[in-house]
N, C-alpha and C positions, 0 to 999 in steps of 0.2 A: 377826439370822437372814434369813438370801436366800431369798427363794422363789420356789419352780420356777417356768419359765420351761416355754412349749407350744407356741412355737410355732418351735420347730430349733434355740435361738440361746441365748448363755449368757454373760451379761455378769457374771467372777467375779473378787470381790473379797478380794484376799487381804493380810491384815492385818498387824502385825507383821513385816511380812518380814525384818527385821535377825535375831530370835530365833529365827524361823523355819527360814532357811540356817544359822546356829550347831548346830540340830535334826542338817540330814543333812548337814553339813560333821563333826559327831561323832558321825554315827551314828546318836546317837536314836529318830529319825525319818526317814526316807528319803527317804520321797514322805509329801506328801497329797493328798483326790482332794475334787473340788468337789460341790460342792451337784446331787442330782439333777435333770436335765430331759429338756423331752418333743419328742418330734416334731409333737404336735397333744393333743390332749384324749384320743385313743387313739389315739395315736401310739407307735414308740420309747419304753424307757425307756434314757439316758442320764446320764454323767458324763465330767469330765477328771481324769486323773493328773500331778501332778506332780512329778517329783523336782529338785530347789532344786541340786543338786551333784552334778546327772546320776545317768545309766547307762548299766551294761554299759561298752559301751566309750570312751563318753563321761562317764565319772566324774570328777571336777573339771575338765573344759574344760568342758560345755557342758550347762546347763539339758536335761532332757528332760523333752518334753508327750504323753503319751500319747490319747489316747480311749475310753472303755472301753464295752461294751454292757451293759443290762442289765436281769434279767429283771423285764420288764413284765406288767400283768393285760391286756395284750390278746395278747398275743405269738401266741396262739392264730388268729388270720385275717390277722396280718400276714403280708405276706412276702418270706422269707429264701434265702440268705444277704441280709446286709443289705452294698445293693451305693450308699453315696450317696458323693460327698468331703464329705473334715473339709477347714474352715478353722480354723486357728490364726492369733490375734492379741494377740500384745504390742503393750498403748501406750501411745503417748510421750505422754506427759501435758500435755505442755507444746503453743504453738502451731502450731509447725512440721510436728508429728504427722505426724514421720518412724516411724510403725508398726512393726512386724513383724511379715510376714505370710509361711505361709506355709499350703502343705496337702497331701494326701496321700488315696490315690485304695482306697477296700478291695481287698484280697488276698482275691475272695472263696470261694478255697480252705481259708484261715485258720481254724482254728478258734475265733478271735474275732469273725468276723461272722455266724456260724451262733446260732440261735438257740438261748438261754442256758439254760442246763437248772441251774447255780445261783444266784445271788445276782449274779453280779458275770463277765462273759470273761474273757480274761486278755485286758491293756491290749494294744495297738496303736497305732504315730505316728512321729512323728518324734523321736530319740532325738539327735540337737541342734539341737534347733532353737535356741536363744542359747547365744553367746557369754560365758563365766563372765567374762572379764577388761572385757568390756563392763559387765558389770551391776554389777559392784565397784567401777567410777569413781566415783569423789567426784562430788553431784551430776547421774547419768548420767537419761537425760532418765524415763527406764523403769519408776523409783523413788521418790516423793515422798512425803513424813508417814508414810517407814517401810511404802508402801502402792504392792500392782500390781496392774493390772489385765490381767486375758486374755479373751477371748472365744473363747467357739468356737462355729462355724456349723457348720448340715450343709447344702447344697447340692445341695436339690431340682431346681434347676431350670437345673443344669448353666452358672455363671455362666463367662466368657469369663472366664480369667487378669487379662486386665488390665483387668478390669472390678473387680476384689475390690478396690484404693487407694481407688477410689472411692464403693464402697459400706460399708463399714469407717471413713471418712475422716464418714461421715452422724451425724450429732446421733445418742447412742443415746435421749436424751428422746426419739423422736420414734415415736406410734405403731408398729408394725409395719407396719403394712399402708402408711401414710404413705409407710416407708422401702423399701417393696417397691415402689411406684406410681412414687419418684424414680429406682430404679434400670429398672424397665419404659421412664420417660421416657430415661433417660441413653442408657440401651439404645438403644432407634431412633434418637434424635439422630448417635448415633454411625453406623449403618447408615447414617442417608438424607447426613451427610457423604462418606463413603469410597462411597457411590454414584456423589457426585457425582463424586467424585474418579476414580472406573474407569471407562474409555470403556463404551459400554453401546452407539454402532452405526458405522455405518463413519465416518457425519462427524463423528465427533467423535475416528476414531484420528488419535495424531499421523504428523504424515507427514514425510515424508525428503526433499528438498528437493538435487535436484545442486550442488552450487558452482563458480562460475566457478573456474577453477585459478590458483595461488598466483602472479601473475609474477614474482617474484621467485626463486620456483625454476625458471620457463622460462628465466630467465635464463643466473640459474647452468647452467640441463645445455645447454644453448648455449655459453655461453663456457667449458663442461668441454670439451666438443666441439669445440670448432677449435685448443684449443690440445693435443687429446689426438695420439696417435699415428696416428689411425684416418684424421684428418681428413687431419694431412701426408699421410699414402700420398696416402688419393683427390689431391691438389691436386698432386703428383708426378708419377703415370697419367694427370695431365691433361696435365705439360708435357712428357712422353714421346710422349704422342700426339700431341701439336701438334706435336713436334720432327718428329719421324717424318714426317707430314702436311708439315712445309717440303721435308723430304728429299726424298720420294717429288714431291716436285713442280717442285725442282730437273732431279730426274732424266732429270724430262720435257720440260722445258721444254731443250729442246738446239739452240734456233734462239738462243733469248736470247743476250747479249754477257757476257762478265765481269761489263762495269760493270752491264749493263741485273741479271744475276745478282746482281753485292754490290745494286744496289739494293731488288732486291726481298724477297732473304732478308734487309734491316735494315727493308724496310715490313714484311715477315709476322712478324721478329720483335716489331718497334713493335705491330705490330696484338692478338701473342698479351700483352704484356705489357701493355696496354690493359685487356685482357677478363680477363685475373687482377683488372687491378685495380678492374672492373665487379664481376668476380664479391667481391673484398673487401668491394666497399662495398654489392652485394645484401646478404651477409651480415649486415654489422654492421645495413643498414635493417634486417633482419630480425630481427634478437639485440633491437634497439632500441624497436621497436615490437608487439614478444609481447603489452606490456600492455595497449596500446592492442588488439590482435586479441582480449586476454579481454575490456576491458571489452564491444566488439561487442558480446557474444551478452549476449543476455538470457534471464533468467528466470522 
C-alpha cells in the first residue's frame, strides 16, 4: 500500500510490470491509475494515469502518461483553473541516472483543469512519453526486478527546465524540505556563477583592439601590384615623359653640335636608366620593409 503524499509530489512504484504490460497489449486493462496525492493538506487532489501500451496515436509505439485532477474536499476555496506546470520522471534505477524527464503546462481553457464536478476530470498530459522499443529491451535500466518507478511533480515555483535534472537526481529519501533547500541553494549558485560570467560594467566589457596588419598580406599585395598591368603602364608613362623631356631638350639646344648633342642624349638616357633603377630599388626596399613598418607600430 502506498501512502498519500501532501507536498505536490508522487513517487509511483509500479510492480508486476510485465504482467501489467501484457494486460495492456491484450487490452484487458489498457491503463492503470496511481494512488491520489495532494499539493498540500488543504490543496488540490491529483493522480496519474499510465497507458503502458500507449493511447490514441501513440498506441503500440509509446507509453502514454497523463495527469488527472480529482475532486477534493477543499475545492471550494482553491483557485481554478489549475495552472501549474507538471513534470513526469521515469527513473533510471542504475547509478547512471539517465532519467526520462518531460513536462507540460496546463491548457487553462481545457475542462481537464477546471474545478472537478465528478470524481475525476479528463486526463491530460504527454501521449508519447517513452518509446516502447526502449522499455522492451532486455536489461533496460528503467525496469528492474519487474518494477518501475515514476515521479510526478507539480511545480509551484516554475523551476527552470535546466534545473530539473538536478532536482530529480536528489535522493528521494531526503525530507522534502531538505530537497527544496538544496534546490534553492543550487539555483542561487547558478545565478551567482552566471552573474560572474556576464559583464556588469564598462570595465568588465570585452574590448576589441586594433591588430597590426598582416605583413605577408601587405607583401603579397605590393608584389601583385608591381606585376600588374597598372604598374607597367605607369612605368611606361614615366619613360615616355622622360623621352619627351629629352626630345624637347634636344630641340631647344640649337647651339650644341652634333657630338655634344649625342653626348648629352647618351648622358640623359643614362640618367633615365639610373633613375629607373633607383625607382625599382626604392620599390623593392619598400616591399621588403613593409614588415618593419608594421612592427614599428605599437598598440
